[in-house]
C-alpha positions as CSV (number, residue, x, y, z in Angstrom):
1,M,-48.1,12.1,-41.8
2,K,-44.6,13.0,-41.0
3,K,-42.5,11.8,-38.2
4,T,-40.6,14.3,-35.8
5,P,-36.8,13.3,-34.8
6,G,-36.8,13.0,-30.6
7,F,-38.3,10.5,-28.3
8,T,-40.7,9.3,-26.4
9,L,-41.7,9.4,-22.8
10,I,-40.8,5.8,-22.3
11,E,-37.5,6.1,-24.1
12,L,-36.9,9.0,-21.8
13,L,-37.7,7.1,-18.7
14,F,-36.0,3.9,-19.6
15,A,-32.8,6.0,-20.8
16,I,-32.2,8.2,-17.1
17,L,-33.3,4.7,-15.5
18,I,-30.3,3.6,-17.3
19,T,-28.1,6.8,-16.1
20,C,-29.1,6.6,-12.6
21,L,-28.5,2.7,-12.5
22,L,-24.5,3.3,-14.0
23,A,-24.2,6.5,-11.8
24,F,-25.1,4.5,-8.6
25,M,-22.5,1.7,-9.7
26,A,-20.3,4.2,-10.2
27,A,-20.2,5.7,-7.1
28,G,-19.8,2.3,-5.4
29,M,-16.4,1.4,-7.3
30,W,-15.3,4.9,-6.4
31,S,-15.7,4.7,-2.6
32,G,-14.0,1.5,-2.7
33,L,-11.1,2.8,-4.7
34,Q,-10.6,5.9,-2.3
35,L,-10.6,3.4,1.0
36,R,-7.6,1.4,-0.8
37,M,-6.0,4.2,-1.7
38,E,-6.1,6.1,1.6
39,A,-5.4,2.3,3.1
40,R,-2.0,2.1,0.5
41,S,-1.0,6.1,1.3
42,V,-1.3,5.4,5.1
43,I,0.4,2.0,5.1
44,A,3.2,3.3,3.0
45,M,3.7,6.8,5.0
46,L,4.1,4.3,8.6
47,A,6.8,1.9,6.6
48,N,8.6,5.0,4.7
49,S,9.1,6.4,8.9
50,L,10.2,3.3,9.6
51,Y,12.7,2.5,6.9
52,L,14.0,6.2,7.7
53,A,14.4,5.4,11.1
54,R,15.9,2.2,10.9
55,N,18.1,3.0,8.3
56,T,19.5,6.6,10.2
57,A,20.0,4.2,13.3
58,I,21.9,2.1,11.4
59,S,24.0,4.9,9.3
60,T,24.6,7.0,12.8
61,Q,25.0,4.7,15.2
62,I,22.6,6.3,17.1
63,P,18.8,4.8,18.4
64,V,16.5,6.3,16.6
65,A,12.6,5.7,17.2
66,V,9.1,6.6,16.0
67,C,6.0,7.7,17.9
68,G,2.6,8.4,17.3
69,S,2.1,12.4,17.8
70,R,-0.8,14.9,17.3
71,N,1.6,18.0,17.7
72,A,4.7,17.3,16.1
73,T,7.2,17.9,18.9
74,E,6.3,15.0,21.4
75,C,5.2,11.7,21.7
76,D,1.4,11.0,23.0
77,G,0.0,7.5,21.7
78,Q,-2.3,8.9,18.4
79,W,-0.7,7.5,15.6
80,Q,-3.4,8.2,13.7
81,S,-2.3,12.3,13.5
82,G,0.9,11.3,12.5
83,V,4.1,9.8,13.1
84,L,7.6,11.6,14.6
85,V,10.6,9.7,14.2
86,F,13.6,11.5,16.6
87,S,17.2,10.1,18.1
88,D,16.7,8.7,20.7
89,V,20.2,8.5,22.6
90,H,19.2,8.5,26.4
91,G,16.1,6.6,25.4
92,H,13.2,8.9,26.4
93,E,9.9,8.1,24.9
94,S,10.0,11.4,23.7
95,P,12.0,13.8,22.0
96,A,14.4,16.2,24.4
97,T,15.4,18.7,22.3
98,T,14.1,19.8,18.8
99,A,17.3,18.9,17.3
100,E,16.7,15.3,17.7
101,I,13.3,15.5,15.8
102,L,14.5,14.2,12.1
103,G,11.0,14.1,10.4
104,F,7.1,14.4,11.4
105,Y,4.3,12.5,9.0
106,P,0.8,13.6,9.6
107,T,-1.7,10.5,8.1
108,V,-3.9,11.3,5.2
109,S,-7.3,10.6,6.9
110,P,-7.4,12.1,10.9
111,T,-11.1,9.4,11.3
112,S,-8.9,6.4,10.4
113,V,-7.2,4.4,13.7
114,I,-3.7,3.1,13.4
115,A,-3.4,1.2,16.3
116,W,0.1,-0.3,17.5
117,R,0.9,-3.8,19.3
118,G,3.8,-5.2,20.4
119,F,7.2,-4.7,21.8
120,G,6.2,-4.0,25.2
121,S,5.9,-0.5,24.8
122,K,2.8,1.5,23.6
123,T,4.0,4.8,23.0
124,H,7.0,4.2,20.5
125,V,9.2,1.8,18.7
126,R,12.7,1.9,19.3
127,F,15.4,0.8,17.1
128,D,19.2,0.5,18.0
129,R,22.8,1.1,16.5
130,M,22.4,-2.3,14.9
131,G,18.7,-1.6,13.4
132,R,16.9,-4.0,15.9
133,T,13.7,-3.0,17.8
134,S,13.9,-3.3,21.4
135,A,11.9,-6.4,21.9
136,S,10.0,-8.7,20.0
137,N,7.7,-8.6,16.8
138,G,5.1,-6.5,16.5
139,G,2.8,-4.3,14.2
140,F,0.7,-1.5,13.0
141,I,-3.2,-1.9,12.2
142,Y,-4.8,0.6,10.4
143,C,-8.5,0.4,9.3
144,P,-10.4,3.4,7.6
145,G,-12.5,5.7,9.9
146,S,-15.9,3.6,8.6
147,R,-14.1,0.7,10.8
148,D,-14.7,-1.7,7.3
149,A,-12.5,-4.5,7.8
150,H,-12.1,-4.8,4.1
151,Y,-10.0,-2.5,4.2
152,A,-8.0,-3.1,7.2
153,R,-4.1,-3.1,6.4
154,Q,-0.9,-4.4,9.0
155,V,2.5,-3.3,8.7
156,I,4.4,-5.9,10.5
157,I,8.2,-5.4,11.9
158,N,10.4,-8.5,13.1
159,R,12.9,-8.5,15.9
160,G,15.8,-7.6,13.1
161,G,14.0,-4.6,12.5
162,R,12.3,-5.8,9.0
163,V,9.6,-4.7,7.7
164,R,6.8,-6.3,5.7
165,F,3.1,-5.5,5.0
166,S,0.2,-8.4,5.2
167,T,-1.8,-9.9,2.4
168,D,-5.0,-11.8,1.5
169,R,-3.8,-15.2,1.4
170,D,-6.8,-16.9,1.7
171,G,-8.1,-14.7,-1.0
172,D,-11.4,-13.6,0.7
173,G,-11.1,-9.9,0.5
174,M,-9.9,-9.5,3.5
175,H,-5.8,-9.2,4.8
176,E,-4.8,-11.5,7.4
177,D,-2.1,-11.0,10.5
178,S,1.4,-12.6,10.4
179,S,-0.6,-15.5,12.4
180,G,-3.0,-15.8,9.7
181,N,-5.9,-14.2,10.9
182,T,-8.0,-11.9,9.6
183,L,-7.5,-8.4,10.6
184,R,-10.2,-6.6,12.7
185,C,-11.0,-3.2,13.1
186,P,-10.6,-1.9,16.4
187,G,-14.4,-0.4,17.4
188,G,-15.7,-2.4,14.4
């Protein structure tokens, strides 16, 4: 009797099962990778807008502010939509003219949450001519649309206007704030 090449039904089902398991594992890893990359992108955008504002304030000797904005022309506290950087000569909470606008940086994920805490202002961060902030320390917290705290990140600004980032100091897979508390997502 001559043997024909091919798979038996059991071998074929086993191969399909292994392929499905590998695909399922890869999908989970891909999702986590996407969330980590989104977090890095948003945190970098926030930090870059703060660097721009601080450096411009120092180099031009004109106060510069950063605020959340949906429409790239006025401040409305909607940090998750985008970040508006503007010259703030008169201490307004929004640019008085379009000539004062230095840049607008939209976020990559409109479903994410970006919350600002600190400095006594809920609408903007203002850097004086020396690059210092208006009051005490503060920070931005970022959470993805899923509100999974494993991907929460924070940009921390000190009184001198310097920026630093949250880290996972205890190795549990979640970042901590400057006080060592695990970051929590608002509404999560």
